[in-house]
C-alpha positions in Angstrom: -133.3 32.3 -45.5 -136.8 33.0 -44.3 -137.8 29.4 -45.1 -135.0 28.0 -43.0 -135.9 30.3 -40.0 -139.5 29.1 -40.2 -138.4 25.5 -40.5 -136.2 25.7 -37.4 -139.0 27.4 -35.4 -141.5 24.8 -36.5 -139.1 22.0 -35.5 -138.5 23.6 -32.1 -142.3 23.8 -31.6 -142.7 20.2 -32.6 -140.1 19.2 -30.1 -141.8 21.2 -27.4 -145.1 19.6 -28.2 -143.6 16.1 -28.0 -142.0 16.9 -24.7 -145.4 18.2 -23.4 -147.0 14.9 -24.6 -144.3 13.0 -22.7 -144.9 15.1 -19.5 -148.6 14.5 -19.9 -148.7 10.8 -20.7 -145.3 9.5 -19.4 -144.8 7.4 -22.5 -141.1 7.2 -23.3 -141.7 7.2 -27.1 -142.7 10.8 -27.0 -139.4 11.8 -25.2 -137.4 9.7 -27.6 -139.1 11.4 -30.6 -138.7 14.8 -29.0 -134.9 14.2 -28.6 -134.6 13.1 -32.2 -136.4 16.2 -33.5 -134.4 18.4 -31.2 -131.1 16.9 -32.4 -132.0 17.5 -36.0 -133.2 21.0 -35.3 -129.9 21.8 -33.7 -128.0 20.3 -36.6 -130.1 22.4 -39.0 -129.5 25.5 -37.0 -125.8 25.0 -36.8 -125.7 24.5 -40.6 -127.8 27.6 -41.1 -125.5 29.8 -39.0 -122.4 28.2 -40.7 -123.7 29.3 -44.0 -124.3 32.8 -42.7 -120.8 33.0 -41.3 -119.3 31.7 -44.6 -121.3 34.4 -46.5 -119.7 37.1 -44.3 -116.2 35.7 -44.8 -116.5 35.3 -48.6 
């Protein structure tokens, strides 16, 4: 579980860095990559919490 927490935190940090690059340079590719990373981070987080909830139920 600790590995998943670190992975989610790393992905959030990566998305923040990409958005900072977009704000600094104005290049749309950084915003697009940031949104993709953020989307997959949220999917991973939802799966992580779903597993935690299922463990509680079972």
